[in-house]
N, C-alpha and C positions, 0 to 999 in steps of 0.2 A: 439400458439407455444412459448415456453420459449426461451428467449434470455439470456443466462448466460455469465458472464465474462469469458474470456479465462483462466484467472488465476484460477477461480473456477473449471473449468474442468481439468486444468493441474494438480492439487493436487490429485494424484492418486497413486496406487501401481505400481511401475516399477521394472524391473528386472536388476540385475547386478550393483554393486558398483565399479566404477573405479575412484579412487582419485589420482590426481596428484598435485604437488606443485603449489600453486596459482601463477599467474603472478603478479608482483608488479610494481608499479610506483616509482617515486623518491620523493614522498612527496605529501600531499593532502591538502594543506592549503586553496585552494579556487577553485571554478569552479562549473560546472553543472555536478552532479553525477547521473547516471542512472543504474538500475539493472533489469535483466531479463535473457534472453538467446539469444545466437547469431544464425546465420543462419546454423551453424553446430550442433545446439541443445546442446550447452555447456553453463552452468551457468556462467554468465558474469556480471561484474561491469565495467562500463565505467566512466571515468572522461573526460568531453568534448568529443573529438573524440578518445581518447586513452583507451585501455583495461588496467585496473589496477588490476583486479582480475578475474581469470578464473579457474573453477573447472571441473575436469573429461574430458575424451575424448568425451563422448556423454552422453546425459541425464542429468537430474537435472536442477534446475533453482533457481534464486534469486527472492524472492517476494517483498522485502522491503530493503531500504537502508537509513542510517542515518549517518551524519558526525558530529563529536564532536572533536574539536581540530585537531590534526594530524591523528586521527583514523577514518577509514571508517568501519562502522558496517553494516552487511547485513545478512539476513536470508532467508531460502527457504526450498527446498526439495531435498534430495539426489536422485540419479538414482534408488535406490531400495526403494524409498518411505518413507524416514525418515526425520523428522525435523532437521535442522542444523543451526548453528550460525558460522559466519566467521568475522574476524576483520583483517584489514590491517592497520599497523601503523609502529612503530619502529620494531615490529616483527609480523608475521602473526599468527593468532590463528584460529583453526577450531575444533569444536566438535559437536557431535550429541546430540540432546536434547531429554529428556524423554525416554520412552521405547517402542520399536516396531514402527510400521508404523504410519505416520501422516504427518503434514506439519507445518512449521513455517511461519506465514503469515505477521507479522508486528513487527518492532523493533523501540524503541526510547530510548534516553539517557536522564536521569534526575538526576541532582546533582551527576554526575559521575557514576551512576548505570545504567546498561543495562537491559531493560525490553523487553521481547519477548512474543507475543501472538501466539497461534497455538494449535495444538492438537497432541496427540500420540495415542497409541492403546487403552488407557483407557479413552479417552475423552479430552475435552477442558482444556487447561492449560495456566497459566501465569508463565513465568520463570523470575527470577531476578538473574543476574550475573551467569547464567547457571544452577541454582538450582530452583526446583519447588517452587513457592510462593503460587499459588492458583490452586486448582482443581475445574474446573467449571462444572464437571459432565459428565457422559456418554452421548454420542450423541451431545454434545455441540461443536460448531465450531466458536471460536472467530477469527475475521478477522482484526479488528482494535484495536489499543491501544493508550492511551494517559495518561501521568503522568505529571500533571501540576505544577511541582515544589515542593516547600516547603510543607511538610506534607506527600508527597508521596502517595496521593490518586491515586489508579490505576484503570482507567476506561478501559473497553473492550467492543467491539461491535461485534455481530455476529448473530448466530441463533442456534436453536436446531431442533429436529425432529418435533416440533409443531409450532414454532413461531420465530420472530425476538427478539433479546435479548440485553440488556445493563446490564453489571455487574460493580459493584464498590467494590474493595477490595475482590473480589471473591464471592460477594453476588449479586443475581439477583435483580435489582432495577427497571427495566422497561421492558415491553414486547409489541410486536405487535402480537396480537393473531390471526394470519393468517398463515396457513402452507406454503403459498407462500412467506412470508416475510423473508427477509435476510438483515442484516446490514453489511457493508464492511469497514466502516471508521468512526472514532470518533475524535473530538477535544473538548477541555474544556477551558472555560474562566470564572473566577469568580465563580466557582462552578456550572456553567451551562454547560451541555453537549449538543453537536450537533452531529447528526449521519446521515449517508447517506447509501442508499442501493436500494432495489427494493421490489415491492409487486405486484403480479398479472402481472408480466412481464413489469412493468412500473418503471421508475426512481422515487425515493422518498427520503424524508428527514424528520427529526423531531428534535426538541430541547426539553430539559427538561420541563415538564409541559404540553406538547401537549397531547391531548387525543388520537391522532393517527398520521398517516403519512400525510405529505403534498406532493402532486405529482408534478413532473416537466415535462416539455416538452410535446410532443404529443403522448407519449406512445411508447411501443415496444423497451425497452432498460433497462438501469440501471444507478444508480449513484454510481460510484466506489470509489471516493476519495473526502474528504472534508478538508478544511483548513481555519482557522480563521487568519485574518491579519488586525490589527488595528480595525476599527469598522465594518469590512465587513466579510461576510462568502462566501467562494468560493467552488463550487462543480463541479467536473469533471465527465463526463459520456457521454452517448449517448442515443438518442431516434431514432425513425424511420426516422428522417430527417438527422441524422449524429451526429458527435462528437461535443461537446460543453462544455464550462465552464459557469455555472450559477453563478450570484453574487447577493447579497442583503445585506441590513443592518443586522448585527447580532441580533439587538434588534427588528427587524421587522419580517414580515411573508411572504413577497413577494420576490421571486427570479425570475430574468429574465436573458436571454442569454446575457453574457458579451463578450465572445469570441466564435465565430463560427469556427470550425475546418474543417467541410465539410463532405460530404457523404462518407460512408465507413470507417470513422475514429472511433476508440473506445478508447478514453482516459481512462487510468487506474489510473493516479496519477496526483495531482496538487500541486504546490508550488508557493508561492508569494514572490518575492524578489525585493527590490528597485523599487517598482511600477510596475513591470512586472509580468505577470502570465505565469509560465512555466507549461507545461503539457506533459505527456508521455503516450505512448500506441501503438496501432497497426493501421496501414493503409498500407496494402500490405507490411508489415514488421514493425520492431520497429522504432518508430519515437519520436522525442522531438520537441515540439513547444514552441516558445516564443510568447505570445499572439496568433495571428492566423498564424504566419509565422513559417514554418518548419525550424529548425536549425540543426537537426541531423537526419541522415538516416543510420540505422545500417544494412540495407540489407534485402533481401527477406528471409523469414523463421525465422527471429528474432522477439522478442517482448520485450517491456520495461514495466514492471509492477510498477516501483517506480522511483521517481525523488526527488533530494534534491539539492538545490542551496545554496552554502556556500561561503561567502566572495565575493571578486571581481569577476565579470563575464567578460568573454572575450569581448573585444570591438566589435569583429565581430558579437557577439550575440546581441549586442545593436543596431546594424545598423537598420535603418528603410527603 
């Protein structure tokens, strides 16, 4: 039996677009940011425990959040199944990406430019500042994006109808030739990419130069998010024993459980800040964990697909 990420199933065609003015906070200099949907099925961005962005009366969701300066950038899918971008800062910005139905899956900011991965009615796309930069082809589904600074080399990870895929500047540079393979997250350091996903219903990862995937855990799950921090690689996901964050040396090949989150948990995103590992996802509703301790509960019916920790973290979150 396939065990897919909730976010993968959520990206679908929905009916009815109901847009309302986003709810805004008073500034976004620091904190723990999370994005997904709340218990009333409203696309929501939280900072700590407060809602700072909320779209529509029902339906739609945010897939990814990134904070740069005073601006919070987030992307997702509208209630009628179209990819969109939203920014909150000195003024709010909202626009639909591409043409027709699809999903915006990942956002990052590099050198002041906003890059978004996702797809529309004509296939996989990378958008830069709202305009199409790369067309990845019909049937392609990029889920992760990484733009490692100077030079603006744009990496994307995802899949098409035949295999798992890695793209660089719109060109396919690596594949996992298995119809069950899918990659959901990518990070890059020193020109070496690292990607995480699933194959044959099991969590897996790879780095540039690997002939195939390296499997994680005890099967029955997926690796949904990957993050490089200093010399280490962190991967969030779940297997048949529950949610966890794996860690290993970036230059190595061995990953072991670093944070155990427990049975029934499905972490969707990971971020490392000030020596702590933050993860977000689902466990009877949207949750945020610092290491293995739950620090946010957004209620039944919610889910948190993305997390970003920026600047000083609340002292209550640092308590042990």
